[in-house]
Every structure is written in structure tokens, then in C-alpha cells.
N, C-alpha and C positions, 0 to 999 in steps of 0.2 A: 506494498499500501503506498501512497505517495500523497504529498499535500497537506492541504490543511483540515479537509474532510477526514482523512486517511490516518493524519496525525489524532486527531480529534476519537476516531473509532480507537487506535491503538489506545489512547490515555484512558479512554473510559474500559478500554477492556482488559485494561492492567488493573482498575478497579474492580472489576467483575471477577478477576481470576487470582490473586492474590496470588500469582506464579514466584516463587523465591527459585531463584538459580544459586548454586553451591560454587563449594571449591573443595577440595576432595581431604583425604583422611587417613587415620588409623584401624587396628584390629581389636579381636576382642578382649573383654576383659581379662580373659582364662586362657593370652595369648601365650604363653610358654611354646607350643607349639607354633603358631607365627612366628616367635621369633627365632626360635631354629630355624624356620625355613628360610627367615629373611638373612639371618646370616650367611647359611648353606649358599643362598642363589648370589649374595654379594660377593661370597670369594669364588663361586663359579663365575661370575661376573666380570671380574677384577682381572686388569690384564697381568696374565701372569709369565712367568719365564721360564725355561725350563732348569732345574737344580741338578746337577750331578749327583750321582750316588754319593755317600759318606766317605766312602774308603779311597774315592776317586780327588773329593774335595780335600781329605784331611793333609796330603804332602803337598798342596796348594797355597793355603793358608796363609802360611807365614810367609811366604815368598811374596805373595800378594799385598800381605799389609807393609812388607821393609820396603817394597819399591812404592808403594804411596807417601808412607814417610820420609823416603829420601825425595820424594817428589814434590813434599809437601801438598799432596792432595788430600784435603779433607772429605771431600764427598767417594774418594779412594778408600779411606782406611773406615768410612762408615759402612761401605759396601763389603768390607773383607771383614768386619765386625758382625755384621748382617748375617754374611754366610756363617762364618763362626758359630752363632748364635743357632742358625738352623743344623750346622753341625751336631751342637750339643744335643738338642731336641732329639734328634736323628737318634746317636748315640742311646741318651737318656728321654723314653717316651714319657716317662713321667713327669716330664720337666712341664712346667707353668707354660702355654701357650700363649702368646702375649696378643692383646686385644688389638684388631685393624684401629689406625687412627682414626679418631669421629671425622666424617664427612663434614665439611664448612657450607651446608646448603646456602649459606649470605652470597659466598662467592661465586658460586654455583648458577643462584640465580643471576649475577651481575654478567656473569660470563655468557650465559644463553639469551640477555638482551644485545644481540648482535645490532652492527648498523641496521641491516635488514630490519630485523624486528623493531627497532625504533623506529625507524621511517615509516613502517606501517601503523605502530601504534600512535606516532605524533600526527598521520592522515587520519587515524579515526576519531582522534580528540577532537581537532579541526572542523571536522564533521559534525560531530555531535555537537559543537557550539555552532555551526552554521548553518542545522536542519529544522528549529523552529522557527528562525528569521527566516527561511525558504519558503517556510508553510505559511507563514504571514504574509508577506510578500505576495505568494499567488493567491491568497484570498482577496488580501488589496487589488490586484489586478483584475479581476473578476468583477469585483465592485465600482474600482473608477473606470474601468471601460464600459459601462454599461451592459457586459456583458448577465450579470445576474437579474437585472431586470427584463431582458431581452427572454431569459428562460422563464421568467415569472411570468411574461405574458402569453409565453406558447402554453405553459402548465395549464391558465386561466382559460385559454380557447380551447384545449383538449377536456376540461370537467371544470364545474362549478363547485364539486363537493370538493371539501378542505382536506379529506385524506387522500384523494388521488391528484390533488395540485401537489401536496406535500411529496407523493411516492414519484410523481414527475420529474418534480422538481430536483429531488434528491438523484435520480437516477442520472439525468441530465448532468448536474453539477458536479455527481462523482464523476463520473466520465472525462467532464472537461478538467477538473482537478487532477487526474489519474494522467492526463497527456501532458498538461504545464507542469506537474515535478518530475515526472518520468526521468528526464536528463539525471536529476540528483538522484534519486532513487536506484538508478542502473546503476552509476558509477558505486554509489554507498554499499548496495546490497549484490552487487556483481560483479563490477569491472575490479574493482579493490581486491574483493576475495580471491577473485582466478587472478590477478598479477602477482600477490603473495602464496598462491597453492594451498590457500586455505578452504577453495570451495572446490566441490566435487559434482556441481549441477553444469548440465548445459543451458543454455539461455533458451530454451525454449521449454524448460523444465521451469527454471528461475521464473520466467513471465508465466507459468501457468499458475506458479502459486501466489504471484502477485495478483492476478484473476481471480483467485478464490478468495484472496483478500476485500477486492471488490464486491464479489458476489455477498461475501458474510457481511458486509457495510451495509448493502440494498436490503437483505434479509434483517439484518437485526433492527434497523430504523427506519427501515421504508414497509416492509410488508410486516413487522411487530411491529406497530403504531407509535414507537417510541416519540418519535419527532411531531407526529399527530397531537400526541397526547400535550407534548410540550406548547404548540402554536394554540392548542384548545387553552391551556390554561393563560399563556400570556393575553390573548383576546378577553377572558374572563375575569382576571385580575392584571390589568396594566403594569401596575407597580409592584403588587406582591407575589407575583409568580413566581418570583425563585424558590419561595418556601416548599408549595405543593410540587415544583420541580426536584428541589433537593430533597426532600421526603422521599417521593420515589425512585430516588436512586439506591435505597437500601433493597429493595426488591430485587431490582435491575443488577446488581450487585451480587445477591446472594444465587439468583437464576444464572449469571456468567461465571460464578465461581462452582457453581452446582454441573453444570451441560457443558463447560468447555473441553474437559477430559474425555466426555461419552461421544459428542457431536463435532466441536470445531477442531480440535487436535488431530484427530485420524482424519480430515480432510488433506494434511500435510503429509502423514509419516504414518508408518504400520505399528501399533503395537501390540505387544503379544507378551504375553506372561514370562519372566524370566526361565529362559531355557536352561541354563548351567546348575543342575541339580546340587552339584555339591554346593556351589556358592551360596544357592536358596539355602539350602540347611544351614550353613554357616549365618545368613541373615537372618532365620528363624531363631537361629540360638541368640543373636546380639539381641533380635526383640524381645525374645522371651525376657533378657537378663534385664533388658532396659524398661520392662513392661508397656512395650508399644506393640500396637495391633499390626502386622508386617504383612496381612493377607494378600495386601497389592501393591506387589513389584514388579514393574513391566520394564521390556526394555524396548526400545524404539530405535527404530534405522536411521539415525540422522546421518550414519554415512552418506545415503542416498546425496546430502547436501553439502556438507563439511566433514573435516578431517577435525574439527576443534573437539573439544572434552567439556562435559557437563552433566551434569544430572538436576532434577528438582521434586518440589513435591506440589501439589494442587488439589484443586477439589476439596469436598468434605462428604461426611457421610458415606454413602455408597459409593459415590465417584472419589472419594480420595485414594491416592496413590502415589508410590515413590515412583522416581521414571529414572531410570539408567540410559545415557547413549549409547549404541552399541561402540562407540570409539573409545568411549570408555572403560570398557568391558573391554576390549580389544588389546588398549592399550598402558592399561594399569595392574597392577599387582594385587592379589587377593584381599594383604592388610589394607593395600590403599581403598579399595573399591569401601571395602566393611567400614572405615572412616569416613567416606563419603555417605555413606549408609547412615552411619551414625549422626553425620551431621543433619541428615533430612529428617532422622526422629527426632533431633531436636527439635527441630521446627513443629512438629506433632507435640513433643510432650510439652512445651514452652507457649503452645497457643499462639503461636507467631501467625497463621492464616487468619483466625477470628479477631485476634488484634490489630492487622492489618484490615479487615473488613469494618470494622466499628470507627478506625480512624480514616480511612477513608470514607467515609458515610457522614461521618462528622466534618470532615472537608470540605464535602461537597456543598455544605451551606454556606459556609465561607464564600467558596468559589463563584456559586451561582448569585449570593446577594452582590458582589462588585462585578459580575458581569452584566447584572440589572441596572446597574446605578450607570456604569460607564457604556452599555449599549446605549443606553437611552439618552446621554450627552452626546457621543459619538454621532446618531443619528441627525438630532439637533443642529449639530454644526454642518454635515456632508451629508446628509439625507435626499436635498435638493439635486446635490451633483449625480448620487447614484439614481433617482428617482424611486427611491425607498422612503415612504413618509411614518408609517410606522412600526415597532419590533412586529406586529402580530404576523405584518405580510412573508410571503414563504420568501421572498427575494432577499432575507435579511439572513437566509443561514450562512452566508459567506461570513458575515459581521459577527454573528455566533461563534463559529469556528474560529473566528480566528482570536477573539477574545478567550473562547477556551486555552487556546497555545499562549497567549500572550501569560494570562495567569498561571496557568500550568506552569510555565516556564520559570516566573518567577518562585512558584512554590518549590520545583522540583531539589531546591538545596536542603529542604526541609524534611523531605521526602525520602532525599538521599539518606542525609542523618541519621533517620529515624530505619532505614535499610542496613546501613551499614551495621548500628546498634544489633539488632536481632541477627544477622548474620554472625558477629560477634559471640552473641550467646549462643548461638548453634557449633560454633567453633568451640564453645569451651565446654558445650555438652559430649561434642563427640569426643573429645581427650579423654573428659572423666569418666567415659561408658567404657570408651578403650583402652585407656592408660597405654596407647601406643603411640607416643608421641614421635617417633622416629619415622612411623606410617603415615602422618600425617602431615609434618614437613616435606616428606618426600612426593606425597598426594599434590601437596599446591605446587611442588615445584614442578612436577609435568603439566599442570594443569597451566601456568604460566609462561612454560616454554613451549608446550603445543599452541596454545592459542595467542602465543606472542604479546602477551601482556606486560605493559612497563613495570616493572617490578617497585618503583619507587616514582611514581609520579608527583608532580607539585603539592602542597596545599592546597593551591588553588582549584587545579583541574578535580582534587579527591572530593572537596567541598562540593564544586558545582556538579559532577558527573559519575562518581564513584558509587554507587548502588552496595557495596559491598567492602572492606577493607582494602588497601593494598598487599599486595602478595608478600612483600618483604616485610609486613607487617604479621600476617597471616605465619608465616614461615616461624619468625620469632618469637609468636605466642606459642605454636605448635610445641616447638623444643622445651619452651620454660617453665611453662602453666602444669605443674607436678605438684598440686597441694596436700595429696597425700604422702609424700617425702615430707613435708612439712609439718604433719601432724594437722594440719587443717581439713574443715569440711568442706565438702564439696559445694559449688554454690549455682548448680542445675541440676545435674542430675542426683537423686536421691533415691536408693533401691525402695522398692513397697515394703512396709513393715513386716510382713509375714516373712519376707524373705530373708531378714535379716538374723 
């Protein structure tokens, strides 16, 4: 979707879905097996070099070290000593095996942020700032060109009933808006992702998804008479319409959160119950330990569109589910996936979806109040230029869309601050549930590297655009947060009393 109308649809859909994306994680609290597997896999994946048998090494060690000493070669001395240690361990199997040096995840995250990744992340950041203004510009162009009035006249000639006038105008306006917004949407959603090797879609498949977005907009706001009800309220209560409209957002948000996983999401991807039965069993163990219902764990074929990693939780009641992208399942290890799932369980246990629904519902009262006040004043100033005299005129639809985009833009930092807070809470829950700090750090590292994220964005960019804590903050937190080692209680995960 693109342009003002489709941006409006996205923002309202965001209110209705409370979908929470994530950034990966550790393993089960009973993770002795996982810890052993982790060490074994790390040893297997470490770049090794062949070591000669002890009887072959023994005569060479003094010579190697003597030559290194003579040359003043510190690295050679260290290497010789290392070989000597290896010989001692071979001769005395009971000697303690030194632990491998800890990985410097912070350094790895910085090293992964290559010049190419920096270019991609910088472009995405710039587009994130431009997008709302581009949508606003498209809406103003439709108004000042007189096109909105012409579309209104056509809709009125086709029908005298308000419902059909709204439906016809919405259809025409959405098509025009899509065409005008297409260059930006194409570059942001397709060309840029293909340029950096992140998209796996053909242009036809991407365009098909965009077309589906247009169709969803027309059905949700046109055939389902959402906009018709808004214009009825404006006509009946010219100054106080904002209150019943805001009041009506609560059932709309609830309906959106309920039906999106069941109706809308399957339009774009195929969702199936998790295929890996072993992993499913581990997830069920983790859910039982955390007292979280995990009967609905799905995988989705996002590899049809992208190589990025992600997972999320959405819906409520019968539609609530944890969804793992198939790219995540292929690219992350089991303990990392379990941490990801633990993060999503945190969203469930901490009530983040319901809290989000309440927050967005309350925020809609302020949003629509501001729109009602500013839209009226704007019409008095520019209405004669647009041939729009009253807000109840369906030609005011681009103006309402522009106002919604503008005030959503102003309020975005507040929404993002709240989102970063709940994401941090879910990170902490996952650490407390799994007690696998290393898997959490590894999962965050993989997420950032695969998605080409900036691990250390500026404070302003974080404040304005980031719905999740920056990557480096999450890695450091995952490594450092160990309340059980300090005798402190958990902040978020508390086992049921019956299991203590």
C-alpha cells in the first residue's frame, strides 16, 4: 500500500492488530542439555588446525620455543606454550580443559555492520522520515489540484445515497493515491530490498501483494461501512463527531486483532502448524515451565518474500498465536529459537496485547479530537480553493487522511517509546524464563546481522523511529541480566505457586 489513504489504513490496522515483532533469544531453564550442545556445536564450528600426535610434538616443542625466544617472537612463544599445554592434556587426560575465551558479541555486532549494511540502514532511516511527508504531499496534491472535488462530483452523479457515494469516492481515491504513491512504495518496498539482496520476490509477486493491500482497504473501509459511519457521525454532530467516532474505534480494534491472523495474514502467506516435532516438544516444555498456553505455534513461509529473520505474536482468544518465520527456523539454532519463543511468551504473560489495545483506544480520542478541530479550521482557510465547503462532504476524505497522517507522525515517538518498553520487558522475561543469556545474545546478533540493522543508531533516530531497543542494548542486556546469580527476584517471570 502507498500514499495517504494506504498509510492511514496501515496506521488503523496497526491499532487493530497489536502485532509485536521481536528480536531473538536463549533456551530452556533446564538447559543443561542445550548448554552441552552449544559448547559442542561451537567447538565443531571453530576454525581448527590439525594437531600432531603427542609423540611427534614432544621433540619439537623445546626447539620451537627456543627459536621463538631467540627471535623475540611473543606470538611464537604463546603458540609453543599452547602446544605444550595440548601435549600435557594429551599425556594427562585428567588435566582440566581450559574454557574457550568468551565471544565478544559487541565487537561482532560492530564488525557485522559493514559499509554495505550501513548504506542500507541509512537509506531505510531516511525513507522512514520521508514516508509520512510523502503521503501528506500526495493528499494535498489531490486536494489543491481540484481532483478530490471532481471525484466527488462523479460519485454523486452515480448515486444519491451516501453509502454508495463514500464507496465510489473511496475506490477512486484509493486508485489515484496508489498511482501517485507508487514510485516511493516501489523503491522502499521492492527496489531497495532487491538491491541489498534481502528480497526474494519477483516484481509481479510484490505488485500482487500491494494490490491485495488496496483490496483490503476497500473492503474494510468501504464495503464494511466504516467510513460511511464516520460521515454519518460528521453530518449529525458537526462539532462533536470525534467522540462517537473515537468510541467506535474500540470494537474496530478488537475486531482487527481477532480477524487479522485468521483472514488478512493468510492472504499474503501460508501459515502451518510448526512442522519440527522435536522443536515443538521443546517449545511445549518451555510453555509448561512458564505457565503459558502454546497450542498455537505456527511457521510462515516468509522466505517467499525475504531472507530476513523475525517472529511475532498476534490475535487474542481463539486467534492468538506465536508465529515463527521459516527463515528464522532455518537460520537460528534451537536454543536461539527457544529464546525467541520465550520473548513472545513474555508478550502473552505480561498482557502486552491487551495493554496495547487499551492504549490505542484511549489515544484515538485525542487523535480524533485534534483532527476535528484542525480540519474545520483548514476547511475555512482553503475550502474555497478545493471546492469543499463542509467536512461532511465526501471530498474531504483526503483532508482527513492527511490529518490522520500528520498527527500520527507527531505522536509516533510516544508510541515507539511505549513499544520499546514492552519489548524490553519481553526480553527480560525471556532471559528469566530460559536463563540462557548466551543464546539470547547470539540470537540478537543473528537478527541484526541478517536484517542489516544499525546496532548503534543515534538517540534521535532511536527516539523517533525505533519500536524496539537498538541491537547493541539488547545484546548487552542479554549478557548482563542475571538476577538469580545476585540472589534477586525476577522482575517479570514468576513460576506458579503450585510449582514452587
